[in-house]
C-alpha positions, 0 to 999 in steps of 0.5 A: 092529628092522631086520627090521620095516623092510620092514613099516613101509615097505610098510604106509605105502605102502599107506595113503598110496595107499589114499585116492587109488586110489578116484578113479584107478580110477573108470571113466567113466560117463554121468551125467544128472539127479539122481533121488531114490527114497524108501524106506519099507518095512514089516516083513513080519508073522507072522515072527520076523525080516526078511531085509533085503538091500541091494545097491548099486553104489558110492557113499556109504552111511549107515545109522542107527537110528530108522525107524518101519518096517523101513527108511526114507530116500532114495537119490539117483543120477544114473546111469540104470542104477543105479535101485534095484529093491525086491523083497519075498517073504514075510519077505525084502526086497531093495533091489537096484541091481546093478553091484556088481562093475563100478565103483569109487567114483564120481567127483565127477560121479557121485552115488549116495547112500544115506541110510537108517534101520532100524527096531526089529524083528529083522533079518537084514541083508546089505549088498553093495557095489562100493565105498563111503564112509560110516558104518553105525550099528547102535546099539541095533538088533535084528540077528540076523545081519550080513554086509557085503561090498565091493570097497573102503571107507572106513567106520566101523561103530558099535555104541554101544548094545547089540543087544537080540537075540542075533546069531549071526554078524557077518561083514565082507569087504573089499578094500583099505580103511580100516575101523573097527568100534567097540564090538563088545562091544555087537554081542552076536555069537556069532562075528565074522569079518573078512577084508580085503586091504591097508589100515588096520583097527581092531577095538574090542571095547569095550562091554557084552559079554554072552557069550563071543565068538570072532573070526576075523580074516584080513588081508593087507598091512595096519596093524591095531589091536585094542582089548580093554577092561581087565578083559575076559579075552582070548586072541589067537593069531597065525599067518601071515607076519612081523608087528610086534606092539606090545602096550599094557597088560598082556599075557602073551606066549608065542610067538605067543599073547597073553593077559590076565586078567579076569572075565566073558565073554571074547574069543578072537581067531584072527588070520591076518596077511600082512606087516603090523603089529599094535597090540594095546591093553588099555585 
């Protein structure tokens, strides 16, 4: 047990400082009156899917299903330079705020709130942000691809009902963050890629798995929790640094490979981990 003590200490320090690091590192920006931009963009006609690109500087981001068009909602901001620009080109729609790499999460005086709903038409969705807090609810949305990248985040990503479209790739890349991906079985993805720095992360593969999925996970000094439902076959292969692995449920362990049986579509996970801890749950 002594060899795991440094892991626990480091992970604890990382997680303890994560929440406060956002405000400590936030630069001073000039604020003004709060402006509201109404968003209501129709899906382009004559295409199988729409490429939707959301580029925000930093702030709060909440996405949900329920739009009657491609995307509806509001963006509230009080930094004049952060006024979003909407661009359309055939089946491409882009909402661009810029300043993605120039700021951390805003201070209490800075307002940059994105509250948006997505429609039912098929979407190839890209989200890029400097840093954000929020909830991304993709339940029941027809996503053919999903790519999320940010400098840091405190977020939850939900797939609480099945994706009616086959998703080719789900990709999430983040810095030092707290992220939960819930009900990934409903994402209907062929491959999942998750890359992170230090932080706390949960990848929950619950949901209705319709086909085999391969997940490539790469994380640094972090606390990671992976949940695989009971009855779903899974193989997890671990490589990288020294890891404290805590399995829950029934797993067959051979060196760095953890397996469990089941029937139907399977989950294959390739995990590369730095100095960290893994909670592996079969529930």
